[in-house]
C-alpha positions in Angstrom: 0.0 0.0 0.0 1.1 3.6 -0.6 -0.1 6.9 0.7 -0.7 10.1 -1.3 2.9 11.0 -1.7 3.7 7.8 -3.5 5.5 6.3 -0.5 4.7 2.9 1.0 3.0 2.9 4.4 3.9 -0.7 5.1 5.4 -1.6 8.4 8.9 -3.3 8.5 7.3 -6.8 8.9 4.8 -6.2 6.1 7.6 -4.8 3.9 9.8 -7.8 4.5 6.9 -10.1 3.3 6.4 -8.2 0.1 9.9 -7.2 -0.9 9.5 -3.6 0.1 12.2 -3.1 2.8 14.2 -0.8 0.6 11.1 1.3 0.1 10.7 1.7 3.9 14.4 2.8 4.1 13.7 5.3 1.3 10.7 6.6 3.2 12.6 7.0 6.5 16.1 8.0 5.3 15.6 9.2 1.7 18.9 11.1 1.4 21.3 8.6 3.0 23.6 6.7 0.7 22.3 3.3 -0.4 24.9 2.2 -2.9 28.2 3.8 -4.0 29.8 2.4 -7.2 32.4 3.5 -9.8 29.5 3.9 -12.3 27.4 6.1 -10.0 25.8 6.4 -6.6 22.2 6.2 -5.3 20.6 7.5 -2.2 17.8 5.4 -0.8 15.3 7.6 -2.5 17.0 7.3 -5.9 17.5 3.6 -5.7 13.9 3.0 -4.7 12.6 5.2 -7.5 14.6 3.3 -10.1 13.4 -0.1 -8.8 9.8 1.1 -9.1 10.4 2.4 -12.7 12.0 -0.9 -13.8 9.2 -2.9 -12.2 6.6 -0.9 -14.2 8.7 -1.2 -17.4 8.8 -5.0 -17.1 5.1 -5.2 -16.4 4.4 -2.9 -19.4 6.3 -5.5 -21.5 4.0 -8.2 -20.3 5.9 -9.8 -17.5 3.8 -11.2 -14.6 4.6 -12.4 -11.1 6.5 -15.7 -11.3 8.1 -14.9 -14.6 11.9 -15.6 -14.7 14.3 -12.7 -15.3 18.0 -13.4 -16.2 20.7 -10.9 -15.5 24.2 -10.8 -17.0 25.8 -7.7 -15.3 28.9 -6.4 -13.7 28.9 -4.7 -10.3 27.0 -1.5 -11.3 23.9 0.3 -10.1 21.6 -1.5 -12.5 22.4 -4.8 -11.0 21.0 -3.5 -7.7 18.0 -1.9 -9.4 17.1 -5.2 -11.1 17.4 -7.0 -7.7 15.0 -4.4 -6.1 12.5 -4.6 -9.0 12.4 -8.4 -8.9 12.0 -8.4 -5.1 8.8 -6.3 -5.2 7.5 -7.5 -8.6 7.2 -11.2 -7.8 9.6 -12.2 -10.5 12.3 -14.9 -10.2 15.8 -13.6 -10.8 18.7 -15.6 -12.1 22.0 -13.7 -12.0 24.6 -15.2 -14.5 28.3 -15.4 -14.1 29.7 -12.8 -16.6 32.9 -14.9 -17.2 30.9 -17.5 -19.0 30.9 -17.9 -22.8 27.9 -17.0 -24.9 27.0 -20.7 -25.3 27.2 -21.2 -21.5 25.0 -18.2 -20.9 22.6 -19.4 -23.5 22.2 -22.7 -21.8 21.3 -21.0 -18.5 18.8 -18.7 -20.3 17.1 -21.7 -21.7 17.2 -23.8 -18.6 15.8 -21.1 -16.3 13.1 -20.3 -18.9 13.9 -16.6 -18.9 11.2 -14.3 -20.3 13.4 -11.2 -19.9 17.2 -11.0 -20.3 19.0 -7.9 -19.0 22.7 -7.7 -20.1 25.6 -5.4 -19.5 27.1 -4.0 -22.7 30.5 -5.0 -21.4 29.6 -8.5 -22.3 27.8 -7.7 -25.5 29.4 -10.6 -27.5 28.4 -13.2 -25.0 24.9 -11.6 -24.6 24.3 -11.6 -28.4 25.4 -15.2 -28.8 23.3 -16.3 -25.8 20.2 -14.6 -27.2 20.8 -16.2 -30.6 20.8 -19.8 -29.3 18.3 -19.5 -26.5 14.6 -19.9 -26.9 13.2 -16.5 -27.9 12.4 -14.3 -24.9 9.8 -11.6 -24.5 12.4 -9.0 -23.8 16.2 -8.3 -24.2 17.5 -5.2 -22.5 21.0 -3.6 -22.7 22.6 -1.9 -19.8 25.4 0.8 -20.0 25.5 0.9 -23.8 23.9 -0.5 -26.9 23.7 -4.2 -27.8 22.4 -5.0 -31.3 18.8 -6.3 -31.0 18.4 -5.3 -27.4 16.2 -2.5 -26.0 18.0 0.4 -24.1 17.6 0.1 -20.3 17.5 3.8 -19.6 15.0 4.5 -22.4 12.7 1.8 -21.1 12.6 3.4 -17.6 12.5 7.0 -18.8 8.8 7.7 -18.6 7.8 5.2 -15.9 6.1 6.1 -12.7 8.6 6.2 -9.8 6.1 5.9 -6.9 5.9 2.7 -4.8 3.6 -0.1 -6.2 0.2 -0.4 -4.7 0.3 -4.2 -4.5 3.9 -5.5 -4.3 4.6 -9.2 -4.6 7.6 -10.9 -3.0 10.0 -12.1 -5.7 12.6 -14.9 -5.5 16.0 -15.9 -6.8 17.2 -19.0 -8.5 21.0 -19.1 -8.6 23.0 -21.6 -10.6 25.5 -23.7 -8.7 28.5 -25.7 -9.9 28.0 -29.4 -9.3 30.3 -32.3 -9.6 28.8 -33.6 -12.9 27.1 -32.2 -15.9 26.1 -28.6 -16.5 25.2 -25.9 -13.9 22.0 -26.5 -11.9 19.4 -24.0 -10.8 18.8 -24.2 -7.0 15.0 -23.8 -6.8 12.6 -23.7 -3.9 8.8 -23.6 -4.3 8.7 -21.2 -1.3 11.3 -18.8 0.0 13.4 -20.2 2.8 15.1 -18.0 5.4 18.8 -18.8 5.7 19.8 -20.5 8.9 22.7 -18.1 9.0 20.5 -15.0 9.6 20.5 -15.3 13.4 24.3 -15.5 14.0 25.1 -13.0 11.2 22.6 -10.5 12.6 23.9 -11.0 16.2 27.6 -10.5 15.3 27.0 -7.8 12.7 25.2 -5.5 15.1 24.3 -3.0 12.3 24.0 0.7 13.1 21.9 2.2 10.3 23.0 5.7 9.5 26.5 5.1 10.8 27.7 1.9 9.2 28.8 1.2 5.6 29.5 -2.2 4.1 32.0 -3.0 1.4 31.1 -5.4 -1.4 34.3 -7.1 -2.7 33.1 -9.8 -5.0 31.0 -10.3 -8.1 27.3 -9.9 -7.3 26.3 -12.9 -9.5 27.9 -15.1 -6.8 25.6 -16.2 -4.0 27.8 -15.0 -1.1 28.5 -11.4 -2.2 24.9 -11.1 -3.3 23.4 -12.3 -0.1 26.0 -11.2 2.5 27.7 -8.2 1.0 24.7 -6.6 -0.6 21.2 -7.8 0.4 22.1 -8.4 4.1 23.3 -4.9 4.9 20.8 -3.2 2.7 17.9 -5.0 4.4 19.0 -3.2 7.6 19.2 0.1 6.0 23.1 0.0 5.8 24.6 1.4 2.6 27.0 -0.6 0.5 30.2 0.6 -1.3 30.4 -1.7 -4.4 33.8 -2.6 -5.9 33.8 -3.1 -9.6 36.5 -5.7 -9.3 38.7 -7.0 -6.5 42.0 -5.2 -5.8 43.5 -5.5 -2.3 45.0 -2.1 -2.0 41.9 -0.4 -3.4 39.9 -2.3 -0.8 42.0 -0.8 2.0 41.7 2.6 0.4 37.9 2.3 0.4 37.9 1.1 4.0 39.7 4.2 5.1 37.8 6.6 2.8 34.3 5.4 3.8 35.1 4.2 7.3 33.8 0.7 6.2 32.5 -1.3 9.1 31.3 -4.6 7.5 32.5 -6.8 4.6 32.4 -10.4 3.3 35.5 -11.9 1.7 36.9 -15.2 0.6 40.2 -16.7 1.8 42.0 -15.8 -1.5 41.3 -12.1 -0.7 42.8 -12.6 2.8 45.9 -14.0 1.1 46.1 -11.0 -1.3 45.8 -8.5 1.5 48.5 -10.2 3.6 50.8 -10.3 0.5 50.8 -6.5 0.3 54.0 -5.0 1.7 53.8 -4.0 5.3 54.3 -0.3 4.5 51.3 -0.5 2.2 49.1 -2.2 4.8 50.1 0.3 7.4 49.4 3.3 5.1 45.6 2.8 5.5 43.5 3.2 8.6 41.4 0.0 9.0 40.3 0.7 12.6 36.6 1.1 11.5 36.3 -2.6 10.6 34.1 -4.3 13.1 32.9 -7.4 11.2 34.5 -9.5 8.4 32.7 -12.7 7.5 34.0 -15.4 5.2 33.1 -18.8 3.8 32.9 -20.3 0.3 36.2 -22.1 0.5 38.5 -23.5 3.2 40.8 -20.9 4.8 44.3 -22.0 5.9 44.8 -21.6 9.6 48.0 -19.5 9.2 46.2 -17.1 6.9 43.3 -16.5 9.2 45.5 -16.2 12.2 47.6 -13.6 10.4 44.5 -11.6 9.5 43.3 -11.6 13.1 46.7 -10.6 14.3 46.5 -7.6 11.9 42.8 -6.5 12.1 41.8 -7.9 15.5 39.2 -10.6 16.4 36.6 -9.4 13.9 36.8 -12.3 11.5 33.9 -14.7 11.6 33.2 -17.8 9.5 30.2 -19.7 8.2 29.9 -23.1 6.5 27.0 -23.3 4.1 26.1 -23.3 0.4 23.4 -22.2 -2.0 21.6 -25.4 -1.2 21.6 -24.7 2.5 23.5 -25.9 5.6 24.8 -24.2 8.6 27.6 -23.9 11.1 29.1 -20.6 12.3 32.1 -19.6 14.4 33.0 -16.2 15.9 36.6 -15.0 15.9 36.9 -15.4 19.7 35.8 -19.1 19.4 38.1 -19.7 16.5 41.1 -18.6 18.4 40.3 -21.4 20.9 39.6 -23.9 18.1 41.8 -22.9 15.2 40.8 -24.5 11.9 37.2 -25.2 12.9 34.2 -24.0 10.8 32.1 -23.8 14.0 29.2 -25.4 15.8 25.8 -26.2 14.5 23.5 -23.2 14.2 20.6 -23.5 16.5 17.8 -25.5 14.9 20.1 -27.0 12.3 20.9 -30.7 12.2 24.5 -31.4 11.0 25.9 -34.9 11.1 29.1 -36.7 10.1 28.4 -40.1 8.8 30.6 -43.0 7.7 30.3 -44.9 4.3 27.5 -47.0 5.7 25.4 -44.0 6.8 26.1 -44.5 10.5 26.8 -41.3 12.5 30.5 -41.0 13.4 31.8 -40.6 17.0 33.7 -37.5 18.0 37.1 -37.4 16.2 36.0 -39.9 13.4 36.2 -38.6 9.9 33.2 -39.0 7.6 31.0 -37.2 5.2 29.2 -34.1 6.5 25.4 -34.1 6.1 22.7 -31.5 6.7 19.1 -32.1 7.4 16.7 -30.5 5.0 13.8 -28.3 6.2 10.8 -30.3 7.4 8.6 -28.2 5.1 9.2 -29.9 1.7 8.1 -26.7 -0.2 11.1 -25.0 1.4 13.6 -27.7 0.4 15.9 -27.0 -2.5 15.6 -28.9 -5.7 17.6 -28.7 -8.9 15.4 -27.1 -11.4 14.0 -29.5 -14.0 16.5 -32.1 -12.8 14.7 -34.6 -10.5 17.4 -37.2 -10.9 20.1 -34.7 -9.7 17.8 -33.7 -6.8 17.4 -37.3 -5.8 21.1 -38.0 -5.9 21.8 -35.0 -3.6 19.6 -36.3 -0.8 20.0 -39.2 1.5 16.5 -39.5 3.0 15.9 -36.1 4.7 19.6 -35.2 4.5 21.9 -33.8 1.9 25.7 -33.3 1.6 28.0 -30.9 -0.1 30.5 -33.7 -0.4 32.8 -32.4 2.4 34.7 -34.7 4.7 35.3 -33.8 8.4 34.7 -34.6 12.0 33.2 -33.1 15.2 35.5 -32.8 18.2 34.3 -33.6 21.7 33.0 -30.0 22.2 30.8 -30.1 19.0 33.1 -28.1 16.8 33.2 -29.2 13.1 36.6 -29.5 11.4 36.7 -30.1 7.6 39.5 -32.4 6.5 39.0 -32.5 2.8 36.3 -32.9 0.2 35.2 -35.5 -2.3 37.7 -35.0 -5.1 35.0 -34.0 -7.5 34.2 -30.3 -6.8 37.1 -27.9 -7.3 37.0 -24.6 -5.4 39.4 -22.0 -6.8 39.3 -18.5 -5.2 35.9 -19.2 -3.8 34.5 -20.2 -7.2 33.1 -23.7 -7.8 34.3 -25.5 -10.9 33.0 -28.9 -11.7 35.5 -31.2 -13.4 33.1 -33.1 -15.6 32.5 -30.0 -17.8 36.3 -29.6 -18.3 36.6 -33.3 -19.1 33.8 -33.0 -21.7 35.6 -30.1 -23.4 39.0 -31.9 -23.5 37.4 -35.1 -24.8 36.3 -33.2 -27.9 40.0 -33.0 -28.9 41.3 -35.9 -30.9 44.5 -36.1 -28.9 42.6 -37.0 -25.7 41.7 -40.7 -25.1 40.7 -40.2 -21.5 41.0 -37.5 -18.9 40.5 -36.7 -15.2 40.2 -33.1 -14.2 41.1 -32.5 -10.6 41.8 -29.7 -8.1 45.3 -29.4 -6.8 46.6 -27.2 -4.0 47.5 -23.6 -4.8 48.9 -21.3 -2.1 46.9 -18.2 -3.4 43.6 -19.6 -4.8 43.2 -22.7 -2.5 43.0 -25.0 -5.5 43.7 -24.7 -9.2 42.5 -26.8 -12.1 44.7 -29.6 -13.4 43.9 -32.0 -16.2 45.5 -35.5 -16.2 45.3 -36.9 -19.7 45.7 -40.3 -21.4 46.8 -39.3 -24.9 45.3 -41.0 -27.9 47.4 -43.2 -30.1 49.5 -41.2 -32.5 49.8 -38.1 -30.3 53.1 -37.3 -28.6 52.9 -35.9 -25.0 54.9 -32.7 -24.6 54.8 -28.9 -24.4 53.5 -28.5 -27.9 50.5 -30.7 -27.1 49.9 -29.0 -23.8 49.7 -25.6 -25.6 47.3 -27.0 -28.2 45.0 -28.5 -25.5 45.0 -25.3 -23.4 44.1 -23.2 -26.4 41.3 -25.8 -27.2 40.0 -25.3 -23.6 40.0 -21.5 -24.0 37.8 -21.8 -27.0 35.2 -24.0 -25.3 35.3 -22.9 -21.6 35.2 -19.7 -19.5 38.7 -18.8 -18.6 38.4 -19.6 -14.9 37.4 -23.2 -15.7 40.5 -23.8 -18.0 43.3 -26.0 -16.6 46.3 -24.2 -15.3 48.4 -27.3 -16.0 48.2 -30.5 -17.9 50.0 -33.8 -17.1 50.0 -37.0 -19.2 49.6 -40.5 -17.9 49.6 -44.1 -19.1 46.4 -45.0 -17.3 43.6 -43.5 -15.3 41.8 -45.4 -12.5 38.2 -46.3 -13.1 35.6 -48.5 -11.5 34.1 -51.4 -13.4 31.1 -49.1 -13.9 33.3 -46.7 -15.8 33.3 -44.0 -13.0 36.6 -42.2 -12.8 38.2 -42.4 -9.4 39.3 -38.7 -9.2 40.4 -39.0 -5.6 43.0 -41.5 -6.5 44.3 -39.2 -9.2 44.2 -36.2 -6.9 46.1 -38.1 -4.1 49.1 -38.2 -6.4 49.4 -34.4 -6.1 48.6 -33.9 -2.4 50.3 -34.8 0.8 47.2 -34.3 2.9 44.7 -36.6 1.2 41.7 -37.1 3.4 41.5 -40.1 5.6 38.4 -42.2 5.2 
């Protein structure tokens, strides 16, 4: 509901249920900064108005609540505007990784059944290709500049009413996650499910609207920056400084300039910050930082300890994924239990089970499982992939494939991961897709793509290849295969190295035993 001035008169609770929280902040603090980006800033009033204009523009083009909207966009104001319009328009948003090729983007457009595709002109070539191969959509919109065949974003919004909608409808998100096999999968829920992380995050963040500012350090298409570096502070009325791309010294400069209080990072970013010369780190005042939260990838103990030594006990950690999950550990606890990812969040069931499905005793290593919500409509499923959904669950439980153990005090320690999923710099890469690309080359008879340790990124992609008859292993073939990968895969998925072998271990069923391949390159292979 809105009053005569075009402002919503919803309460906070009512606004949360209808995607209108930002409108409430615009009503109460219209001139405070909401987002600050290299491409432009918005006060709460300006951001709210643009969200309303985009909502009406999409409706004028025939979109209805429930319709899917796909977004291929860098960290610019329009990304946030789309997010706000979807949240109050009842649409379903799928942000797409802008490092993907046009064919990869096109696959997601088709799979998510997008009716509207909003694309940043920085990625015009990929956007055009994706629109060509995807099922025709109702609407293609270009942001920042022109894209052939796309409508102009600003022109579409130009004459639209900026007042708050009379009957807002809560929207939803369906992000695509890297799996261990096949193509990316949409993580879908019939009904929105509140993250188990909200309680510990809110308690430790202790936001002070009007005083605090958060810093977004990662790409907004990724689940963690989107949820924890943008939506979380904005929902409390705390403005966000949005980096266009990660740069460690620039992050410190922004912390000092804006007196940043909150941020989310991944361990690779910690590594980059700590690699800066001491005189560079000491040049910037970081005393405003009260809360840094991290997850998405394992963090080496020595890296986290060094960060706490520098910035103080403000570094908290969660363990979860797009699908769900939940452990959390505050900095003060971690100093007593270095290496732990925390205890179960209240209300969450987290278990470590052996290969027979029996719960392990304290200290015994097994696979980490999470219990799904009792309400089946709030459980995740992989969109249009019932067989993949079924394979992810074990009864009422699901696993991310991690190995670990609980100690006697109930703290979870991760010791490794099923050797399938590769996490490099906090980004999930699934090896089957790299295998598939390499197997297209005639020189490749068989291949196992694995993750191997990297001191900066956590892991890097390595392909171990059985050459086909008639092809000579060597530097020339490595170069040819790497170039082949660059033509078929996004750059972050391409192997950083290629080794050749005489044989690859497979089960009688044909399944590759990646863990055995991976163990050749690690000295800390997980104990089972």
